[in-house]
N, C-alpha and C positions, 0 to 999 in steps of 0.2 A: 172461685175460691172465696170471694167475699160473701156469697150466699150461704155457704156452709158455716162460716163464722156466725152470721146472724142466726141461723137455725140452732146453733149450739147455745146461743144466749137466750132463746125464747122461753125455756122452762123456768128461768130465774126472773122473768119480768114481773110476775105477780108478787115476788118477795120484796121488791124494792119500790120506792116511790117512782113516779114517772120521770121527775126531773133527774133523779139519780141515775136511772137506767138510760136516759137520753145522753147523759154525760159519758157513760160507759160506751154507748154506741159511737159517740164522736171520737173518743180516744182510740177505740178499735179501728175506726175508719182512717184516722190519721196514721196509725201504725201500718195498716195495709197499704195506704197510699205511698208512704215514704219508704216502705220496704221493697217497693218495686225496683228492679234493676235499672240503673240510670244508663241510658243510651248515650255514648259519647257523641259530641257534636262533630259533624263532618269537617275535615280540614279545609282551610280556605283554598279556593282555586289557585293554581299555579299559572302565572302568566309568563309564557316564554316569549320574550320580546327580543328583537334584534339588538345587538350591542351598539350603543351610540358611539359614533366615531368622534374623537377629540377635535376641537376647533383648532385647526393648524395656525390660524392667524393669532388666536389668543396664546397658544403654546409658544409661538415664536416671539411674541411680545414679552411674555414672562421670562423666556430664556435670555432675551436681550437685557431685561432689567436686572436679572441675576448676574449677568456678566459685567454690568457696569456698577454693581453695588460696591460700596467701600469694603476694603479688606478688613477682616477681623483681626484681633490681636493674635489669635492662634495662627492664622495664615501668615501674618507678618513674621511670627517667630519661626515658622517653617522655612520661610524664605531666607531668614538670617542664619538658620542652621546650616543651610547649604553653603553659606560663605564662611562662617566662623566655626562650624562643627556643632553638633547637638550638645556635646559635653560642655563646651564653653557657654552656650546659651542657657543651659540648665543651671549654670553657676550664677546667672543673673545678668540682666541687660537693662539699659537705660534709654528712654526716648529723649532725644535732645535736638532742639531746632538747629539746623545747619547754618542758618543765617547768623547765629551768634559767633560761630567760628569764622565765617566768611567776612563778617564786618566788625570783628573785635577791635580793630584799630579805630574805626569810626565811633565805636562805643566807648573809647577811652580805656580799653582793657589790654592787659598784657597776658603772657602765657600763664603766669601764676594766678592772676585773677580768673581766667577762664577755667583753669584747673580747679580752683575752689568752687566756682559755680557748678561745674560738672559734678563735683562731689555732693553739693547740695541737691542737685537734680537726682542723683543716684538714691538719695534717701527720701525723695518726694514721690510717694506711691499713689496717693489720691489727692484730688484738688483741696479737700477740706482738712487733710492731715499734713500740715506743713512740716518741712524737714527740720530736724533738730539734732544733728550730729554735734559732738563736742569738737572744739578747736583742736584738742589733742589727737582725736581720731583722724581728722583731716591732715594734721601735720605729720603724723606717723606715715600715712599713706604716701604723702608727697615727699617725705624726707627733708622737711624744713622745720624751723623752730615754731612752736605754737604761738609765740608773740608775733611772728611774721604773718601768720594766718589772721590773728586778731587785728593787726594794723591794716591789712588788705581789706578785710571785711568792713572796718570802720571807714576806710577810704571810699569803698563802693557805696556805703550807706550815705556818706556825705554827698555823693554824686546822684543820690536818689535811685540807685539801682537795686539796693537791698535794704530791707527794714528788719531790724532785730526786735524781738519781743521777749522780754525777760519773764521768767517763770519763778517767782519767789514764793516759797511755802514757809509759813511761820515756824512750824515744828521741825521740819527736816532740812531747811535751808533752800538754796536755789538749785533749780534744775537747769539743764542745758537750754540755750535760747532757741526760740522758734524763729525761723527765717522766712520772710515774705519776699517773693520775687516780683511783686506787682510792678515795681518801677522798671525793672529790666524788661518785663513783658511789654509794657507800654513803649519803651524805648526802641524795641526791635520792630514794632508794627510798620513804620514807614519803609524800613529796609525789606521787610517781608513782602509788603505790597509791591515794591519795586521789583523784587525777584519774581513774584507771581506774574506780573505784567511782562517781564522779560521772557519767562517760560512760555506764556501764551503767544507772544510775538514769534518766538522761534518755532513753535509748533505750527503756527499759521504759515510761516515761510516754508517750512518743510512740506506741508500739505500742498501749497501752491506749486512748488517745484515738482512734486509728484504728479500733479494734474497736467503740467506742461509737458511732461515726458510721455504721457499716454497718447497713443496715436488716435487721431480723429477719424472716425469712420464716415465715409460719404457714400451716398447712393449713386451708383453709376447706371445710366440707362442701358439696357441690353441692346446690342447691335443686331440689326436684321441681317440674316444671311443673304 
């Protein structure tokens, strides 16, 4: 096909300079070369390999790690839904250290004080967003006078359990106080440590009792007939 093209161009060679006709030849050659059909590249070879079996030891270790991983907030909520119903949990729930209830007398708190602290905890959603409910809101929920809430908070502040932070704004006046529970958190640490050690001791005693109950297997030599 290329020869016929060059033959068709021969009668015109004498009418043009050599350089011009050489350029025409190159362009025609490029056209012929690039107009050839492109042959697609063959597909890569397919390797059919046997499926690798999973490492059972690694899988067992990962399963063990997942089973001992701490529960997420969602799983905790599911557990509580079984106790309190899903409707009650969807209405809102509060995480509160049990040691405050168990050791309220040692902390110098009474039922009203603990109730106020629980209300503050109910409005404390994240560590950096301190609770700031009004004394009137707490008083209405508890069915007491707002001045009683004010006096109790002042008493707990004098004992170093609560710290109030006033929020004064020049144009709009004061907002509700922010409440910091750092003092209470520090005060419960010894009681929490004592409780953790008590739990660990009871767990060890239970495991020891379970081990003693297990029958000991002994190898008995076979008797000759």
